[in-house]
N, CA, C and O of each residue as an XYZ file, in Angstrom:
760
protein
N     -99.686    -63.664     -8.801
C     -99.550    -63.465     -7.373
C     -99.825    -62.004     -7.024
O     -99.250    -61.106     -7.638
N    -100.675    -61.762     -6.067
C    -101.040    -60.421     -5.654
C    -100.069    -59.954     -4.566
O     -99.820    -60.663     -3.591
N     -99.530    -58.754     -4.753
C     -98.605    -58.201     -3.764
C     -99.368    -57.807     -2.507
O    -100.483    -57.290     -2.579
N     -98.761    -58.055     -1.371
C     -99.365    -57.684     -0.099
C     -99.194    -56.194      0.125
O     -98.100    -55.649     -0.024
N    -100.276    -55.554      0.481
C    -100.203    -54.124      0.759
C     -99.743    -53.912      2.190
O    -100.038    -54.707      3.082
N     -99.025    -52.837      2.386
C     -98.537    -52.481      3.713
C     -99.603    -51.723      4.487
O    -100.472    -51.077      3.902
N     -99.527    -51.807      5.788
C    -100.354    -50.945      6.628
C     -99.579    -49.650      6.862
O     -98.373    -49.587      6.624
N    -100.270    -48.635      7.323
C     -99.613    -47.375      7.655
C     -98.536    -47.611      8.710
O     -97.434    -47.073      8.602
N     -98.845    -48.404      9.718
C     -97.863    -48.706     10.777
C     -96.629    -49.387     10.197
O     -95.507    -49.079     10.598
N     -96.827    -50.321      9.246
C     -95.689    -50.979      8.596
C     -94.811    -49.952      7.887
O     -93.587    -49.977      8.017
N     -95.445    -49.043      7.132
C     -94.680    -48.032      6.403
C     -93.888    -47.152      7.361
O     -92.707    -46.881      7.145
N     -94.560    -46.710      8.425
C     -93.885    -45.810      9.367
C     -92.773    -46.500     10.141
O     -91.920    -45.831     10.723
N     -92.770    -47.822     10.156
C     -91.698    -48.546     10.844
C     -90.481    -48.761      9.952
O     -89.418    -49.147     10.436
N     -90.629    -48.515      8.658
C     -89.517    -48.706      7.724
C     -88.504    -47.582      7.855
O     -88.858    -46.443      8.162
N     -87.256    -47.910      7.624
C     -86.214    -46.901      7.552
C     -85.853    -46.761      6.086
O     -85.062    -47.545      5.562
N     -86.426    -45.767      5.421
C     -86.222    -45.602      3.986
C     -84.979    -44.806      3.661
O     -84.661    -44.619      2.486
N     -84.264    -44.329      4.672
C     -83.044    -43.569      4.433
C     -83.312    -42.084      4.380
O     -84.419    -41.669      4.037
N     -82.326    -41.274      4.711
C     -82.534    -39.836      4.820
C     -82.794    -39.131      3.490
O     -83.387    -38.053      3.472
N     -82.356    -39.726      2.377
C     -82.544    -39.054      1.096
C     -83.720    -39.601      0.293
O     -84.052    -39.062     -0.763
N     -84.348    -40.663      0.780
C     -85.483    -41.244      0.064
C     -86.676    -40.306      0.180
O     -86.958    -39.769      1.251
N     -87.366    -40.119     -0.927
C     -88.596    -39.322     -0.934
C     -89.713    -40.257     -1.353
O     -89.986    -40.430     -2.541
N     -90.352    -40.854     -0.366
C     -91.411    -41.820     -0.638
C     -92.682    -41.391      0.071
O     -92.671    -41.051      1.254
N     -93.775    -41.414     -0.672
C     -95.075    -41.225     -0.059
C     -95.719    -42.596      0.064
O     -95.289    -43.557     -0.574
N     -96.745    -42.674      0.882
C     -97.457    -43.926      1.115
C     -98.907    -43.701      0.734
O     -99.598    -42.885      1.343
N     -99.371    -44.436     -0.288
C    -100.722    -44.228     -0.810
C    -101.380    -45.578     -1.043
O    -100.863    -46.414     -1.783
N    -102.528    -45.784     -0.402
C    -103.330    -46.992     -0.600
C    -102.522    -48.275     -0.436
O    -102.633    -49.199     -1.242
N    -101.701    -48.319      0.625
C    -100.956    -49.522      0.957
C     -99.675    -49.723      0.176
O     -99.004    -50.741      0.346
N     -99.324    -48.784     -0.668
C     -98.135    -48.920     -1.494
C     -97.178    -47.750     -1.290
O     -97.597    -46.616     -1.058
N     -95.888    -48.050     -1.380
C     -94.855    -47.024     -1.302
C     -94.680    -46.438     -2.695
O     -94.439    -47.159     -3.663
N     -94.805    -45.121     -2.778
C     -94.689    -44.416     -4.055
C     -93.435    -43.553     -3.982
O     -93.389    -42.563     -3.251
N     -92.413    -43.944     -4.756
C     -91.181    -43.162     -4.768
C     -91.410    -41.889     -5.568
O     -91.890    -41.921     -6.701
N     -91.054    -40.769     -4.950
C     -91.235    -39.479     -5.600
C     -89.989    -39.158     -6.415
O     -88.871    -39.389     -5.954
N     -90.170    -38.626     -7.624
C     -89.001    -38.266     -8.432
C     -88.282    -37.066     -7.812
O     -88.867    -36.345     -7.004
N     -87.032    -36.851     -8.182
C     -86.331    -35.670     -7.679
C     -87.083    -34.403     -8.083
O     -87.733    -34.359     -9.128
N     -86.985    -33.393     -7.255
C     -87.644    -32.115     -7.553
C     -86.925    -31.411     -8.700
O     -85.713    -31.551     -8.863
N     -87.677    -30.660     -9.486
C     -87.069    -29.840    -10.531
C     -86.371    -28.653     -9.864
O     -86.699    -28.282     -8.737
N     -85.426    -28.076    -10.559
C     -84.709    -26.915    -10.026
C     -85.680    -25.768     -9.740
O     -85.556    -25.079     -8.727
N     -86.634    -25.571    -10.632
C     -87.615    -24.499    -10.420
C     -88.418    -24.695     -9.149
O     -88.654    -23.738     -8.412
N     -88.845    -25.930     -8.880
C     -89.609    -26.215     -7.669
C     -88.770    -25.999     -6.415
O     -89.269    -25.494     -5.409
N     -87.491    -26.383     -6.475
C     -86.594    -26.182     -5.328
C     -86.405    -24.691     -5.052
O     -86.401    -24.266     -3.897
N     -86.247    -23.900     -6.114
C     -86.064    -22.447     -5.949
C     -87.316    -21.824     -5.336
O     -87.212    -20.978     -4.447
N     -88.492    -22.231     -5.797
C     -89.741    -21.707     -5.227
C     -89.831    -22.070     -3.742
O     -90.164    -21.218     -2.919
N     -89.539    -23.319     -3.395
C     -89.568    -23.740     -1.992
C     -88.584    -22.947     -1.142
O     -88.918    -22.522     -0.036
N     -87.386    -22.747     -1.649
C     -86.382    -21.962     -0.917
C     -86.813    -20.523     -0.722
O     -86.582    -19.941      0.338
N     -87.436    -19.947     -1.735
C     -87.943    -18.581     -1.626
C     -89.006    -18.476     -0.528
O     -89.007    -17.533      0.263
N     -89.904    -19.455     -0.493
C     -90.938    -19.441      0.553
C     -90.308    -19.549      1.942
O     -90.739    -18.871      2.875
N     -89.297    -20.393      2.077
C     -88.587    -20.495      3.363
C     -88.054    -19.122      3.753
O     -88.261    -18.674      4.880
N     -87.371    -18.451      2.831
C     -86.783    -17.134      3.129
C     -87.849    -16.122      3.537
O     -87.636    -15.335      4.460
N     -88.988    -16.138      2.860
C     -90.048    -15.175      3.172
C     -90.682    -15.450      4.531
O     -90.935    -14.523      5.301
N     -90.937    -16.710      4.824
C     -91.579    -17.038      6.101
C     -90.633    -16.862      7.281
O     -91.082    -16.601      8.397
N     -89.332    -17.002      7.054
C     -88.382    -16.782      8.152
C     -88.337    -15.319      8.568
O     -87.824    -15.007      9.643
N     -88.857    -14.422      7.753
C     -88.957    -13.006      8.125
C     -90.015    -12.782      9.197
O     -89.952    -11.808      9.948
N     -91.003    -13.705      9.265
C     -92.120    -13.486     10.194
C     -92.293    -14.596     11.226
O     -93.096    -14.464     12.149
N     -91.536    -15.704     11.074
C     -91.713    -16.849     11.970
C     -90.374    -17.374     12.473
O     -89.348    -17.175     11.822
N     -90.372    -18.044     13.629
C     -89.152    -18.697     14.096
C     -88.764    -19.865     13.177
O     -89.620    -20.510     12.572
N     -87.468    -20.113     13.092
C     -86.901    -21.141     12.225
C     -87.584    -22.498     12.382
O     -87.886    -23.149     11.382
N     -87.832    -22.938     13.615
C     -88.339    -24.298     13.839
C     -89.762    -24.510     13.317
O     -90.213    -25.652     13.224
N     -90.474    -23.441     12.976
C     -91.836    -23.588     12.464
C     -91.898    -23.753     10.946
O     -92.965    -24.037     10.401
N     -90.768    -23.577     10.259
C     -90.728    -23.589      8.801
C     -90.082    -24.881      8.322
O     -88.980    -25.217      8.755
N     -90.758    -25.616      7.426
C     -90.265    -26.904      6.927
C     -90.320    -26.939      5.401
O     -91.303    -26.502      4.802
N     -89.268    -27.457      4.776
C     -89.240    -27.595      3.324
C     -88.929    -29.018      2.917
O     -87.789    -29.466      3.039
N     -89.943    -29.742      2.429
C     -89.796    -31.003      1.733
C     -89.169    -32.176      2.450
O     -88.754    -33.123      1.782
N     -89.075    -32.175      3.753
C     -88.458    -33.298      4.464
C     -89.371    -33.905      5.528
O     -89.130    -35.027      5.973
N     -90.398    -33.195      5.937
C     -91.282    -33.681      6.996
C     -92.487    -34.374      6.382
O     -93.155    -33.823      5.507
N     -92.758    -35.587      6.850
C     -93.904    -36.362      6.366
C     -95.174    -35.909      7.081
O     -95.136    -35.446      8.221
N     -96.290    -36.054      6.386
C     -97.587    -35.665      6.923
C     -98.574    -36.809      6.689
O     -98.843    -37.174      5.545
N     -99.114    -37.376      7.775
C    -100.102    -38.437      7.656
C    -101.480    -37.794      7.508
O    -101.925    -37.028      8.363
N    -102.148    -38.131      6.386
C    -103.495    -37.628      6.103
C    -104.329    -38.765      5.533
O    -103.925    -39.410      4.565
N    -105.471    -39.010      6.119
C    -106.408    -40.019      5.610
C    -105.730    -41.365      5.360
O    -105.999    -42.018      4.351
N    -104.854    -41.781      6.272
C    -104.174    -43.067      6.138
C    -103.072    -43.092      5.094
O    -102.512    -44.147      4.797
N    -102.764    -41.938      4.542
C    -101.692    -41.807      3.553
C    -100.572    -40.971      4.154
O    -100.773    -40.261      5.140
N     -99.396    -41.062      3.554
C     -98.275    -40.237      3.997
C     -97.832    -39.379      2.821
O     -97.448    -39.893      1.771
N     -97.889    -38.092      3.008
C     -97.500    -37.125      1.978
C     -96.236    -36.392      2.439
O     -95.949    -36.319      3.634
N     -95.495    -35.856      1.480
C     -94.329    -35.030      1.782
C     -94.552    -33.687      1.085
O     -94.148    -33.514     -0.065
N     -95.185    -32.744      1.762
C     -95.432    -31.445      1.140
C     -94.123    -30.722      0.819
O     -93.097    -30.939      1.464
N     -94.188    -29.861     -0.192
C     -93.008    -29.090     -0.578
C     -92.628    -28.071      0.492
O     -91.452    -27.746      0.659
N     -93.622    -27.572      1.210
C     -93.370    -26.543      2.224
C     -94.494    -26.604      3.249
O     -95.653    -26.825      2.898
N     -94.145    -26.407      4.521
C     -95.159    -26.361      5.586
C     -94.772    -25.329      6.636
O     -93.597    -25.029      6.844
N     -95.787    -24.805      7.281
C     -95.602    -23.987      8.476
C     -96.294    -24.715      9.620
O     -97.468    -25.073      9.533
N     -95.533    -24.926     10.703
C     -96.043    -25.644     11.866
C     -96.393    -24.670     12.972
O     -95.790    -23.603     13.087
N     -97.366    -25.038     13.780
C     -97.685    -24.259     14.977
C     -96.653    -24.570     16.049
O     -95.922    -25.555     15.945
N     -96.592    -23.738     17.073
C     -95.692    -23.996     18.202
C     -96.043    -25.332     18.862
O     -95.153    -26.064     19.293
N     -97.337    -25.648     18.940
C     -97.779    -26.910     19.536
C     -97.299    -28.105     18.718
O     -96.914    -29.131     19.279
N     -97.321    -27.974     17.409
C     -96.868    -29.062     16.545
C     -95.350    -29.227     16.639
O     -94.852    -30.352     16.637
N     -94.626    -28.139     16.718
C     -93.170    -28.207     16.908
C     -92.868    -28.973     18.194
O     -91.982    -29.827     18.218
N     -93.605    -28.666     19.263
C     -93.410    -29.352     20.547
C     -93.749    -30.840     20.435
O     -93.061    -31.680     21.015
N     -94.810    -31.164     19.688
C     -95.210    -32.567     19.531
C     -94.158    -33.372     18.765
O     -93.989    -34.565     19.018
N     -93.457    -32.734     17.839
C     -92.422    -33.411     17.053
C     -91.082    -33.509     17.776
O     -90.233    -34.321     17.407
N     -90.891    -32.686     18.801
C     -89.601    -32.639     19.507
C     -89.194    -34.019     20.003
O     -89.972    -34.716     20.654
N     -87.969    -34.396     19.687
C     -87.433    -35.667     20.153
C     -87.832    -36.873     19.325
O     -87.401    -37.988     19.621
N     -88.652    -36.678     18.285
C     -89.066    -37.804     17.442
C     -87.878    -38.336     16.657
O     -87.002    -37.575     16.246
N     -87.855    -39.638     16.453
C     -86.780    -40.234     15.657
C     -87.054    -40.090     14.159
O     -86.160    -40.299     13.340
N     -88.278    -39.736     13.807
C     -88.674    -39.557     12.411
C     -89.531    -38.303     12.326
O     -90.443    -38.118     13.132
N     -89.247    -37.444     11.359
C     -89.987    -36.195     11.205
C     -91.307    -36.476     10.489
O     -91.460    -36.218      9.295
N     -92.251    -37.012     11.258
C     -93.556    -37.398     10.720
C     -94.658    -36.800     11.584
O     -94.701    -37.015     12.795
N     -95.540    -36.053     10.952
C     -96.696    -35.496     11.638
C     -97.803    -36.543     11.552
O     -98.365    -36.778     10.483
N     -98.108    -37.164     12.681
C     -99.121    -38.214     12.709
C    -100.502    -37.605     12.945
O    -100.631    -36.423     13.262
N    -101.527    -38.434     12.784
C    -102.900    -37.937     12.877
C    -103.300    -37.516     14.286
O    -104.290    -36.805     14.459
N    -102.541    -37.947     15.301
C    -102.869    -37.542     16.666
C    -102.194    -36.221     17.056
O    -102.372    -35.743     18.177
N    -101.430    -35.639     16.148
C    -100.766    -34.354     16.381
C    -101.605    -33.229     15.768
O    -102.454    -33.483     14.914
N    -101.368    -31.984     16.204
C    -102.063    -30.864     15.561
C    -101.732    -30.802     14.068
O    -100.667    -31.248     13.641
N    -102.632    -30.257     13.300
C    -102.397    -30.080     11.861
C    -101.436    -28.919     11.631
O    -101.382    -27.994     12.441
N    -100.670    -28.957     10.526
C     -99.864    -27.783     10.164
C    -100.778    -26.585      9.922
O    -101.958    -26.752      9.614
N    -100.236    -25.388     10.061
C    -101.007    -24.167      9.798
C    -101.159    -23.915      8.305
O    -102.173    -23.387      7.848
N    -100.127    -24.305      7.549
C    -100.102    -24.080      6.105
C     -99.344    -25.214      5.440
O     -98.304    -25.651      5.932
N     -99.871    -25.688      4.318
C     -99.171    -26.649      3.467
C     -99.139    -26.047      2.066
O    -100.139    -25.519      1.579
N     -97.960    -26.138      1.420
C     -97.796    -25.652      0.050
C     -97.299    -26.803     -0.814
O     -96.353    -27.502     -0.453
N     -97.942    -26.989     -1.948
C     -97.488    -27.953     -2.948
C     -97.141    -27.183     -4.214
O     -97.925    -26.358     -4.685
N     -95.958    -27.459     -4.762
C     -95.542    -26.895     -6.043
C     -95.779    -27.992     -7.080
O     -95.159    -29.053     -7.017
N     -96.665    -27.740     -8.023
C     -97.083    -28.753     -8.985
C     -95.946    -29.059     -9.956
O     -95.384    -28.161    -10.584
N     -95.625    -30.331    -10.062
C     -94.655    -30.789    -11.055
C     -95.396    -31.061    -12.355
O     -96.600    -31.318    -12.335
N     -94.688    -31.008    -13.499
C     -95.366    -31.247    -14.779
C     -95.994    -32.639    -14.846
O     -95.481    -33.598    -14.268
N     -97.106    -32.727    -15.556
C     -97.768    -34.016    -15.776
C     -99.158    -34.078    -15.186
O     -99.413    -33.533    -14.113
N    -100.058    -34.744    -15.890
C    -101.469    -34.866    -15.479
C    -101.607    -35.539    -14.114
O    -102.420    -35.111    -13.295
N    -100.822    -36.588    -13.863
C    -100.918    -37.289    -12.576
C    -100.562    -36.363    -11.428
O    -101.191    -36.418    -10.372
N     -99.563    -35.512    -11.619
C     -99.166    -34.569    -10.577
C    -100.246    -33.521    -10.344
O    -100.520    -33.150     -9.203
N    -100.862    -33.043    -11.427
C    -101.959    -32.079    -11.289
C    -103.111    -32.692    -10.500
O    -103.634    -32.072     -9.574
N    -103.507    -33.916    -10.870
C    -104.595    -34.591    -10.156
C    -104.257    -34.743     -8.680
O    -105.100    -34.500     -7.816
N    -103.033    -35.143     -8.395
C    -102.622    -35.362     -7.010
C    -102.727    -34.059     -6.208
O    -103.279    -34.059     -5.108
N    -102.204    -32.955     -6.742
C    -102.187    -31.705     -5.984
C    -103.527    -30.973     -5.971
O    -103.917    -30.419     -4.943
N    -104.232    -30.965     -7.094
C    -105.495    -30.227     -7.179
C    -106.683    -31.007     -6.612
O    -107.601    -30.404     -6.056
N    -106.680    -32.321     -6.741
C    -107.837    -33.103     -6.311
C    -107.598    -33.859     -5.016
O    -108.237    -33.591     -3.998
N    -106.667    -34.809     -5.066
C    -106.508    -35.722     -3.938
C    -105.986    -35.016     -2.688
O    -106.564    -35.142     -1.609
N    -104.904    -34.281     -2.840
C    -104.344    -33.609     -1.663
C    -105.296    -32.537     -1.139
O    -105.374    -32.313      0.069
N    -106.006    -31.886     -2.024
C    -106.972    -30.876     -1.584
C    -107.993    -31.490     -0.631
O    -108.264    -30.928      0.430
N    -108.558    -32.629     -0.996
C    -109.553    -33.256     -0.120
C    -108.898    -33.855      1.125
O    -109.479    -33.800      2.209
N    -107.701    -34.423      0.987
C    -107.004    -34.988      2.149
C    -106.648    -33.901      3.157
O    -106.845    -34.076      4.360
N    -106.127    -32.784      2.668
C    -105.714    -31.701      3.580
C    -106.930    -31.053      4.246
O    -106.860    -30.650      5.408
N    -108.032    -30.952      3.521
C    -109.257    -30.414      4.127
C    -109.752    -31.353      5.219
O    -110.116    -30.906      6.307
N    -109.766    -32.651      4.934
C    -110.219    -33.631      5.932
C    -109.313    -33.621      7.161
O    -109.780    -33.890      8.268
N    -108.042    -33.320      6.989
C    -107.077    -33.271      8.097
C    -107.230    -31.977      8.908
O    -106.683    -31.860     10.005
N    -107.975    -31.013      8.365
C    -108.206    -29.757      9.084
C    -107.088    -28.748      8.938
O    -106.902    -27.900      9.811
N    -106.342    -28.824      7.851
C    -105.263    -27.860      7.605
C    -105.911    -26.554      7.158
O    -106.568    -26.513      6.118
N    -105.731    -25.476      7.942
C    -106.485    -24.250      7.685
C    -106.158    -23.540      6.375
O    -106.987    -22.794      5.854
N    -104.945    -23.766      5.832
C    -104.575    -23.069      4.606
C    -103.703    -23.975      3.744
O    -102.781    -24.623      4.239
N    -104.006    -24.010      2.448
C    -103.286    -24.837      1.483
C    -103.055    -24.008      0.231
O    -103.996    -23.448     -0.331
N    -101.800    -23.931     -0.209
C    -101.477    -23.214     -1.441
C    -101.055    -24.221     -2.494
O    -100.325    -25.170     -2.211
N    -101.525    -24.002     -3.713
C    -101.072    -24.780     -4.867
C    -100.339    -23.808     -5.786
O    -100.943    -22.919     -6.387
N     -99.033    -23.996     -5.881
C     -98.200    -23.155     -6.738
C     -97.997    -23.928     -8.034
O     -97.405    -25.007     -8.030
N     -98.484    -23.381     -9.138
C     -98.471    -24.096    -10.413
C     -97.706    -23.295    -11.468
O     -98.279    -22.428    -12.128
N     -96.407    -23.586    -11.626
C     -95.610    -22.848    -12.608
C     -96.135    -22.985    -14.044
O     -96.075    -22.019    -14.805
N     -96.646    -24.154    -14.430
C     -97.133    -24.354    -15.801
C     -98.335    -23.467    -16.106
O     -98.456    -22.959    -17.221
N     -99.204    -23.278    -15.156
C    -100.390    -22.426    -15.337
C    -100.130    -20.982    -14.917
O    -100.975    -20.111    -15.120
N     -98.965    -20.731    -14.332
C     -98.590    -19.403    -13.814
C     -99.621    -18.896    -12.804
O    -100.028    -17.735    -12.843
N    -100.036    -19.789    -11.900
C    -101.004    -19.415    -10.879
C    -100.556    -19.876     -9.497
O     -99.823    -20.853     -9.345
N    -101.018    -19.145     -8.509
C    -100.927    -19.566     -7.117
C    -102.354    -19.579     -6.607
O    -103.039    -18.557     -6.632
N    -102.804    -20.736     -6.143
C    -104.150    -20.856     -5.606
C    -104.054    -20.929     -4.096
O    -103.408    -21.820     -3.546
N    -104.700    -19.985     -3.429
C    -104.736    -19.953     -1.968
C    -106.084    -20.510     -1.543
O    -107.135    -19.976     -1.898
N    -106.037    -21.602     -0.769
C    -107.257    -22.247     -0.306
C    -107.371    -22.067      1.201
O    -106.463    -22.437      1.946
N    -108.467    -21.510      1.641
C    -108.720    -21.310      3.072
C    -109.850    -22.245      3.496
O    -110.885    -22.326      2.835
N    -109.639    -22.942      4.600
C    -110.625    -23.901      5.095
C    -111.772    -23.164      5.779
O    -111.569    -22.439      6.752
N    -112.979    -23.363      5.252
C    -114.180    -22.740      5.798
C    -115.233    -23.839      5.942
O    -115.662    -24.430      4.951
N    -115.644    -24.107      7.173
C    -116.655    -25.137      7.447
C    -116.306    -26.485      6.808
O    -117.175    -27.156      6.250
N    -115.040    -26.873      6.893
C    -114.602    -28.182      6.425
C    -114.277    -28.291      4.949
O    -113.832    -29.345      4.494
N    -114.489    -27.228      4.191
C    -114.180    -27.226      2.761
C    -113.285    -26.032      2.431
O    -113.322    -25.002      3.104
N    -112.483    -26.194      1.384
C    -111.614    -25.093      0.979
C    -112.330    -24.135      0.047
O    -113.003    -24.543     -0.899
N    -112.167    -22.842      0.338
C    -112.588    -21.785     -0.579
C    -111.324    -21.290     -1.255
O    -110.342    -20.965     -0.588
N    -111.347    -21.234     -2.593
C    -110.144    -20.950     -3.369
C    -110.124    -19.538     -3.925
O    -111.145    -18.978     -4.324
N    -108.907    -18.983     -3.935
C    -108.647    -17.717     -4.608
C    -107.455    -17.980     -5.527
O    -106.355    -18.270     -5.056
N    -107.678    -17.879     -6.845
C    -106.618    -18.126     -7.818
C    -105.981    -16.802     -8.217
O    -106.664    -15.859     -8.617
N    -104.646    -16.752     -8.099
C    -103.918    -15.513     -8.355
C    -102.933    -15.677     -9.501
O    -102.346    -16.741     -9.696
N    -102.766    -14.585    -10.259
C    -101.791    -14.554    -11.341
C    -101.114    -13.199    -11.355
O    -101.623    -12.227    -10.796
N     -99.952    -13.145    -12.005
C     -99.255    -11.885    -12.208
C     -98.921    -11.173    -10.913
O     -98.413    -11.779     -9.970
N     -99.209     -9.888    -10.876
C     -98.859     -9.065     -9.717
C     -99.937     -9.059     -8.627
O     -99.900     -8.234     -7.715
N    -100.889     -9.979     -8.729
C    -101.926    -10.081     -7.694
C    -101.269    -10.376     -6.354
O    -100.399    -11.241     -6.252
N    -101.695     -9.646     -5.329
C    -101.123     -9.806     -3.991
C    -101.733    -11.028     -3.320
O    -102.952    -11.192     -3.270
N    -100.871    -11.861     -2.816
C    -101.277    -13.074     -2.127
C    -101.654    -12.694     -0.691
O    -100.818    -12.210      0.071
N    -102.899    -12.913     -0.339
C    -103.367    -12.613      1.006
C    -103.544    -13.931      1.741
O    -104.372    -14.762      1.368
N    -102.754    -14.108      2.788
C    -102.809    -15.326      3.576
C    -103.691    -15.124      4.797
O    -103.421    -14.242      5.612
N    -104.749    -15.932      4.940
C    -105.591    -15.819      6.129
C    -104.828    -16.100      7.427
O    -105.118    -15.486      8.454
N    -103.858    -17.017      7.395
C    -103.096    -17.388      8.592
C    -101.958    -16.419      8.898
O    -101.559    -16.273     10.053
N    -101.434    -15.756      7.863
C    -100.239    -14.926      8.028
C    -100.441    -13.570      7.359
O     -99.889    -13.315      6.288
N    -101.229    -12.702      7.985
C    -101.561    -11.421      7.366
C    -100.347    -10.505      7.166
O    -100.412     -9.582      6.355
N     -99.249    -10.739      7.882
C     -98.051     -9.913      7.742
C     -97.203    -10.263      6.539
O     -96.210     -9.591      6.260
N     -97.576    -11.294      5.834
C     -96.822    -11.740      4.669
C     -97.096    -10.817      3.493
O     -98.238    -10.412      3.275
N     -96.062    -10.483      2.736
C     -96.231     -9.602      1.582
C     -95.610    -10.260      0.356
O     -94.400    -10.180      0.143
N     -96.452    -10.915     -0.452
C     -95.993    -11.632     -1.642
C     -96.945    -11.374     -2.797
O     -98.124    -11.082     -2.598
N     -96.412    -11.486     -4.006
C     -97.268    -11.491     -5.193
C     -97.151    -12.863     -5.840
O     -96.185    -13.593     -5.617
N     -98.132    -13.191     -6.629
C     -98.112    -14.452     -7.353
C     -96.876    -14.538     -8.242
O     -96.208    -15.571     -8.276
N     -96.569    -13.463     -8.962
C     -95.422    -13.453     -9.873
C     -94.120    -13.703     -9.131
O     -93.257    -14.423     -9.635
N     -93.957    -13.129     -7.949
C     -92.719    -13.287     -7.179
C     -92.575    -14.722     -6.677
O     -91.470    -15.265     -6.677
N     -93.668    -15.341     -6.251
C     -93.624    -16.738     -5.799
C     -93.261    -17.651     -6.968
O     -92.453    -18.567     -6.817
N     -93.852    -17.403     -8.119
C     -93.628    -18.266     -9.284
C     -92.259    -18.080     -9.920
O     -91.743    -19.004    -10.548
N     -91.662    -16.899     -9.768
C     -90.383    -16.632    -10.387
C     -89.512    -15.802     -9.437
O     -89.308    -14.609     -9.662
N     -89.002    -16.433     -8.382
C     -88.274    -15.681     -7.362
C     -86.813    -15.384     -7.707
O     -86.145    -14.687     -6.943
N     -86.301    -15.882     -8.819
C     -84.890    -15.681     -9.148
C     -84.568    -14.207     -9.199
O     -85.331    -13.404     -9.735
N     -83.430    -13.864     -8.636
C     -82.987    -12.476     -8.645
C     -83.654    -11.617     -7.598
O     -83.448    -10.404     -7.563
N     -84.458    -12.239     -6.736
C     -85.160    -11.519     -5.697
C     -84.332    -11.534     -4.426
O     -83.821    -12.582     -4.030
N     -84.198    -10.416     -3.800
C     -83.508    -10.377     -2.509
C     -84.418    -10.991     -1.460
O     -85.608    -10.679     -1.421
N     -83.872    -11.878     -0.591
C     -84.715    -12.500      0.423
C     -85.190    -11.460      1.367
O     -85.921    -11.768      2.308
């Protein structure tokens, strides 16, 4: 017996609960494993850094869904525009739909495993580019790299950083971070 695949509308109508971390890919609900402590610390560090330059409501960590190419992703970190914050206001579900503006920045922290690498480096890269997200970072603790991707003419141009290399954000020039600090923020004052 072949299982019936869900439509995007069916998925978005489900109440999966406030603690469920499920993405929607190719008609199927994909339960995401709990985040590693290292990934949570990196996400929290990014929140602290961006709150220095942006209002609280524009900064999101791991709870807001993003519809891209008929799929639903839950990025580890996002920065929203003021217009997107307004579009989400009053929503019963924190979901950025395809008719809303794209986030200004999406960050994925790569979890261990080949499937996770493929998802963040290949699939999400093309999905986020197609969605028109101007900046995408891939933070990869296993490779000790932060890849900053800037959208240029519909495709991402990548800059891979390691060590004390300064992370230059096209969207947020006032940000002052190094690759090493993003990858290992413990003991860092916010």
